[in-house]
C-alpha positions, 0 to 999 in steps of 0.5 A: 498518474502518480510518480515515484520521485527520487528517494520517495519515503512514505513517512516524510511524503506530505504533499498529496492532492486528494478529494478529502471530502467525507462521502457516505453511501446513501441508504439503498431504497430497499433499506428505505422502504423497510424503515431501516436507516443504516449508514454505510461508510466506503472502505478500501481493503488494501493487501500486500500480497507478495514481492520478487526480485530480491537479491543476496547482498554481500555485506562484510564477506558474508551473504545477507539475504534480505529481510523485507517489510513494507510501509503502506500509506493511503491517502492523506491518512496520517497513519502508516501501516507496516506489514510484518517482516519476512525474514531471509526471503527473496520472494516474500509473501505476506498477504497482509490487509488492512482496511482504509476510509475510501474517498475516490479512484484517485486516493494515492497509495505510497508504499515503501519496501525496506530491507530490516538490519539488526544494527542500524538503520533499515535500508530502503530497497525502493517505493511506488506509487499507484492510485486505488482506481489503478489497481481496480481497473487492473482487476483489483490486483497489480504488480508495481516495480519499485524505484530508488533515486528516481531508478526502476530497480527490477524488484516487484511487490504485488497489491490488492484493492477492494472496495468494502462498505462498512456499516457505522450502526 
């Protein structure tokens, strides 16, 4: 099972072992009988649902309610998907989805969670790694605890995965 390393950052994550062979679904026997040669590509629909456990911080004698967003990297795909920022929220709800090419159940989802700052660099709140298969085996939805510097931080993100077929012609 994937483990979070100290200070995991999905933008810097490069060493991921995956089966990157392009597997395309074969046409079903019904499609062949009807003379259709439709090509289908396996996709995984990844949804960042919500978060909880975030706390108000004090900055310069002022309460700072976090502005939370996530960055998601799927497998060896170099693209990083960033959710919208939930401003001033201790229990952010996104329900935001993206489709990614699906290779197998061992494909790793790398998720970093950040607190946006108006000045300076955004703060990494924590991160987690999970395989698509682990989420699918939990009924398609899994709540993951974030880690920071190798320690659990009692903050959670709920993620959903769904396999979908996409016609390519």
